[in-house]
VEXBA-665243 format. One record per residue (C-alpha): residue number from 1; y, z, x. Coordinates in steps of 0.02 Angstrom, whole numbers, plus 50000, padded with zeros to 5 digits. Layout:
N
[NUM; [Y; Z; X]];
...
REM end
This chain:
314
[1; [51017; 47939; 50053]];
[2; [50903; 47805; 50117]];
[3; [50774; 47838; 50249]];
[4; [50819; 47784; 50425]];
[5; [50718; 47717; 50571]];
[6; [50746; 47762; 50754]];
[7; [50692; 47690; 50919]];
[8; [50722; 47863; 50995]];
[9; [50588; 48000; 50981]];
[10; [50698; 48101; 50864]];
[11; [50865; 48091; 50773]];
[12; [51020; 48175; 50845]];
[13; [51047; 48269; 50681]];
[14; [50955; 48319; 50524]];
[15; [51025; 48325; 50348]];
[16; [50991; 48484; 50249]];
[17; [50999; 48454; 50062]];
[18; [51013; 48637; 50009]];
[19; [50922; 48672; 49846]];
[20; [50862; 48502; 49790]];
[21; [50890; 48474; 49605]];
[22; [51019; 48612; 49588]];
[23; [51160; 48533; 49688]];
[24; [51284; 48552; 49544]];
[25; [51252; 48739; 49542]];
[26; [51267; 48767; 49730]];
[27; [51433; 48859; 49716]];
[28; [51367; 48976; 49583]];
[29; [51205; 49007; 49677]];
[30; [51305; 49048; 49833]];
[31; [51390; 49197; 49749]];
[32; [51236; 49311; 49737]];
[33; [51170; 49247; 49904]];
[34; [51335; 49287; 49990]];
[35; [51340; 49460; 49908]];
[36; [51162; 49496; 49964]];
[37; [51204; 49441; 50142]];
[38; [51360; 49551; 50150]];
[39; [51261; 49701; 50087]];
[40; [51124; 49665; 50214]];
[41; [51250; 49657; 50358]];
[42; [51341; 49816; 50307]];
[43; [51181; 49910; 50267]];
[44; [51089; 49870; 50427]];
[45; [51239; 49903; 50538]];
[46; [51261; 50069; 50448]];
[47; [51079; 50115; 50482]];
[48; [51100; 50072; 50667]];
[49; [51260; 50173; 50679]];
[50; [51190; 50326; 50591]];
[51; [51028; 50330; 50691]];
[52; [51127; 50313; 50852]];
[53; [51244; 50458; 50811]];
[54; [51122; 50575; 50722]];
[55; [51011; 50670; 50848]];
[56; [50887; 50724; 50713]];
[57; [50844; 50539; 50686]];
[58; [50798; 50508; 50867]];
[59; [50613; 50488; 50834]];
[60; [50482; 50349; 50828]];
[61; [50503; 50308; 50643]];
[62; [50690; 50281; 50660]];
[63; [50675; 50187; 50823]];
[64; [50562; 50066; 50731]];
[65; [50685; 50066; 50585]];
[66; [50823; 50012; 50705]];
[67; [50712; 49872; 50770]];
[68; [50681; 49818; 50590]];
[69; [50869; 49820; 50556]];
[70; [50900; 49709; 50708]];
[71; [50766; 49584; 50656]];
[72; [50838; 49581; 50479]];
[73; [51011; 49546; 50547]];
[74; [50948; 49405; 50659]];
[75; [50842; 49322; 50524]];
[76; [50976; 49326; 50389]];
[77; [51115; 49271; 50508]];
[78; [51007; 49129; 50573]];
[79; [51015; 49036; 50408]];
[80; [51140; 49110; 50285]];
[81; [51301; 49046; 50367]];
[82; [51233; 48869; 50374]];
[83; [51166; 48882; 50197]];
[84; [51336; 48940; 50133]];
[85; [51423; 48798; 50226]];
[86; [51308; 48678; 50131]];
[87; [51346; 48760; 49964]];
[88; [51534; 48778; 49992]];
[89; [51587; 48633; 50103]];
[90; [51442; 48510; 50085]];
[91; [51418; 48524; 50274]];
[92; [51239; 48465; 50279]];
[93; [51220; 48399; 50456]];
[94; [51134; 48508; 50586]];
[95; [51104; 48459; 50767]];
[96; [50923; 48427; 50813]];
[97; [50920; 48565; 50945]];
[98; [51010; 48684; 50827]];
[99; [50879; 48647; 50694]];
[100; [50737; 48690; 50814]];
[101; [50828; 48848; 50868]];
[102; [50855; 48901; 50688]];
[103; [50671; 48872; 50649]];
[104; [50618; 48974; 50800]];
[105; [50730; 49122; 50761]];
[106; [50686; 49129; 50576]];
[107; [50498; 49120; 50602]];
[108; [50493; 49218; 50765]];
[109; [50595; 49366; 50704]];
[110; [50501; 49365; 50538]];
[111; [50340; 49390; 50637]];
[112; [50425; 49530; 50735]];
[113; [50477; 49613; 50572]];
[114; [50297; 49608; 50511]];
[115; [50239; 49689; 50673]];
[116; [50370; 49826; 50656]];
[117; [50304; 49868; 50483]];
[118; [50132; 49892; 50561]];
[119; [50208; 50006; 50694]];
[120; [50295; 50107; 50558]];
[121; [50131; 50123; 50464]];
[122; [50051; 50187; 50624]];
[123; [50189; 50315; 50642]];
[124; [50163; 50376; 50463]];
[125; [49975; 50386; 50494]];
[126; [49997; 50493; 50650]];
[127; [50132; 50601; 50567]];
[128; [50022; 50643; 50417]];
[129; [49845; 50638; 50486]];
[130; [49886; 50715; 50658]];
[131; [50051; 50807; 50632]];
[132; [50028; 50929; 50776]];
[133; [49997; 50787; 50899]];
[134; [50131; 50669; 50835]];
[135; [50256; 50697; 50975]];
[136; [50121; 50691; 51109]];
[137; [50042; 50532; 51042]];
[138; [50199; 50432; 51002]];
[139; [50304; 50472; 51153]];
[140; [50459; 50371; 51195]];
[141; [50357; 50276; 51324]];
[142; [50223; 50231; 51196]];
[143; [50356; 50182; 51067]];
[144; [50440; 50070; 51197]];
[145; [50273; 49986; 51236]];
[146; [50237; 49958; 51051]];
[147; [50411; 49885; 51027]];
[148; [50390; 49770; 51177]];
[149; [50220; 49712; 51114]];
[150; [50294; 49674; 50942]];
[151; [50437; 49574; 51018]];
[152; [50323; 49477; 51137]];
[153; [50200; 49436; 50999]];
[154; [50337; 49372; 50884]];
[155; [50416; 49270; 51022]];
[156; [50255; 49195; 51090]];
[157; [50156; 49149; 50934]];
[158; [50301; 49047; 50862]];
[159; [50350; 48966; 51027]];
[160; [50234; 48814; 51007]];
[161; [50322; 48763; 50845]];
[162; [50486; 48700; 50920]];
[163; [50398; 48625; 51071]];
[164; [50280; 48524; 50962]];
[165; [50420; 48476; 50843]];
[166; [50525; 48412; 50988]];
[167; [50385; 48293; 51043]];
[168; [50357; 48212; 50874]];
[169; [50436; 48045; 50829]];
[170; [50538; 48052; 50669]];
[171; [50540; 47871; 50615]];
[172; [50542; 47902; 50427]];
[173; [50696; 48001; 50383]];
[174; [50808; 48138; 50449]];
[175; [50830; 48219; 50278]];
[176; [50758; 48393; 50257]];
[177; [50742; 48439; 50071]];
[178; [50777; 48622; 50106]];
[179; [50921; 48741; 50142]];
[180; [50862; 48781; 50319]];
[181; [50749; 48706; 50453]];
[182; [50583; 48767; 50388]];
[183; [50430; 48725; 50493]];
[184; [50324; 48642; 50358]];
[185; [50474; 48540; 50298]];
[186; [50495; 48470; 50474]];
[187; [50308; 48436; 50492]];
[188; [50316; 48324; 50338]];
[189; [50453; 48217; 50416]];
[190; [50359; 48173; 50575]];
[191; [50271; 48004; 50584]];
[192; [50136; 48063; 50703]];
[193; [49976; 48162; 50697]];
[194; [50040; 48337; 50657]];
[195; [49870; 48414; 50620]];
[196; [49878; 48525; 50775]];
[197; [50044; 48599; 50718]];
[198; [49986; 48616; 50538]];
[199; [49825; 48705; 50586]];
[200; [49917; 48814; 50710]];
[201; [50046; 48859; 50576]];
[202; [49907; 48912; 50459]];
[203; [49824; 49009; 50600]];
[204; [49986; 49103; 50637]];
[205; [50014; 49139; 50452]];
[206; [49839; 49207; 50428]];
[207; [49843; 49299; 50594]];
[208; [50008; 49384; 50556]];
[209; [49984; 49413; 50371]];
[210; [49798; 49449; 50384]];
[211; [49797; 49565; 50534]];
[212; [49959; 49653; 50491]];
[213; [49920; 49680; 50307]];
[214; [49743; 49738; 50351]];
[215; [49812; 49861; 50479]];
[216; [49938; 49931; 50354]];
[217; [49804; 49947; 50219]];
[218; [49687; 50040; 50338]];
[219; [49830; 50156; 50388]];
[220; [49869; 50196; 50207]];
[221; [49688; 50225; 50162]];
[222; [49683; 50359; 50297]];
[223; [49851; 50426; 50239]];
[224; [49793; 50437; 50057]];
[225; [49635; 50526; 50110]];
[226; [49740; 50653; 50204]];
[227; [49862; 50673; 50058]];
[228; [49725; 50702; 49928]];
[229; [49646; 50835; 50039]];
[230; [49806; 50939; 50030]];
[231; [49774; 51085; 49911]];
[232; [49950; 51113; 49840]];
[233; [50042; 50984; 49734]];
[234; [50209; 51028; 49812]];
[235; [50145; 50982; 49986]];
[236; [50061; 50829; 49910]];
[237; [50225; 50763; 49839]];
[238; [50322; 50803; 49997]];
[239; [50196; 50712; 50105]];
[240; [50189; 50563; 49989]];
[241; [50380; 50548; 49991]];
[242; [50376; 50525; 50180]];
[243; [50275; 50365; 50153]];
[244; [50362; 50304; 49995]];
[245; [50507; 50218; 50081]];
[246; [50395; 50126; 50206]];
[247; [50277; 50074; 50067]];
[248; [50423; 50003; 49964]];
[249; [50490; 49907; 50115]];
[250; [50315; 49839; 50151]];
[251; [50292; 49778; 49972]];
[252; [50465; 49699; 49971]];
[253; [50423; 49608; 50134]];
[254; [50250; 49541; 50089]];
[255; [50247; 49510; 49901]];
[256; [50381; 49371; 49894]];
[257; [50304; 49265; 50035]];
[258; [50131; 49290; 49959]];
[259; [50199; 49232; 49791]];
[260; [50280; 49082; 49877]];
[261; [50116; 49039; 49964]];
[262; [50018; 49048; 49800]];
[263; [50143; 48939; 49707]];
[264; [50137; 48810; 49848]];
[265; [49946; 48805; 49845]];
[266; [49911; 48817; 49659]];
[267; [50076; 48788; 49568]];
[268; [50072; 48598; 49574]];
[269; [50185; 48583; 49422]];
[270; [50315; 48706; 49489]];
[271; [50483; 48618; 49521]];
[272; [50534; 48598; 49703]];
[273; [50697; 48691; 49679]];
[274; [50596; 48844; 49627]];
[275; [50497; 48838; 49791]];
[276; [50659; 48827; 49890]];
[277; [50739; 48970; 49794]];
[278; [50587; 49081; 49825]];
[279; [50588; 49035; 50010]];
[280; [50771; 49088; 50021]];
[281; [50741; 49247; 49923]];
[282; [50595; 49311; 50026]];
[283; [50696; 49291; 50186]];
[284; [50861; 49358; 50121]];
[285; [50815; 49500; 50001]];
[286; [50714; 49615; 50117]];
[287; [50859; 49632; 50242]];
[288; [50965; 49694; 50096]];
[289; [50833; 49810; 50022]];
[290; [50773; 49893; 50183]];
[291; [50932; 49992; 50223]];
[292; [50954; 50036; 50039]];
[293; [50777; 50103; 50024]];
[294; [50789; 50207; 50182]];
[295; [50965; 50263; 50140]];
[296; [50908; 50329; 49972]];
[297; [50749; 50412; 50037]];
[298; [50812; 50489; 50200]];
[299; [50912; 50649; 50181]];
[300; [50991; 50639; 50354]];
[301; [51058; 50465; 50317]];
[302; [51123; 50522; 50148]];
[303; [51210; 50672; 50227]];
[304; [51292; 50567; 50362]];
[305; [51353; 50440; 50234]];
[306; [51421; 50582; 50128]];
[307; [51512; 50651; 50279]];
[308; [51589; 50481; 50316]];
[309; [51653; 50460; 50138]];
[310; [51713; 50641; 50130]];
[311; [51812; 50621; 50291]];
[312; [51889; 50461; 50228]];
[313; [51944; 50545; 50067]];
[314; [52020; 50694; 50158]];
REM end
């Protein structure tokens, strides 16, 4: 498609190309992506349903887990249906306002998810390092305040992105070489000085990744110190298992985007379709893995699932 020029500040629609360079394989690529999305939807709704109906799970950790499930559902649903419509029906057009909305929801709720992981690390720290004071420190009121702070931070720090993007003139092209409206991809299309948005995007990335990862690392240093001070190995293993699921979820959430960032900065010979695939994977895979990890590691969730399947069989 040739580039187009506009007298208006922005085009009425953008064209999403999907995975550039792998167009002939779009249908085949859609199969695992669709399967991952279905598993993510079923898994996260199952987590929400079980936590709601199981009184023993009405605690801070599982309130945060429900928040994480909701953010996973919003992020994955914000881009997977459109991506599948590109792969299956070649429906590449997306309205300008819809593109900005998609960008906001994907980035905003991703920031919220990162904040929830920090809150979950805080819960594990209090539970292991101050077990007798856990219920008095993390009361429902405190948990609600933490949840509100996480939501406000995610909503506010990303808010400038769509506002700035709406003001730019797009006189070059309306073609986005991606499968969703990614912020950096839109920045590259604007024919104006986008340095403010670029620097702010880097600031948000380093603020979120830097502060959140640092907070989680500090929490786990304190947790490990408490674990290694336990005299018996049985108690050591039991305590470590309580953190294992959160640690796996954290690694699954941060390692793929870190890998994507490093390949963008230093992998100059990496094909563009590989960058796009990684960008899709690090948004789509954690929503699938999170309910599986907590389902496998949480006995109450396992028992409730077993009850559901047993009742269905009888």
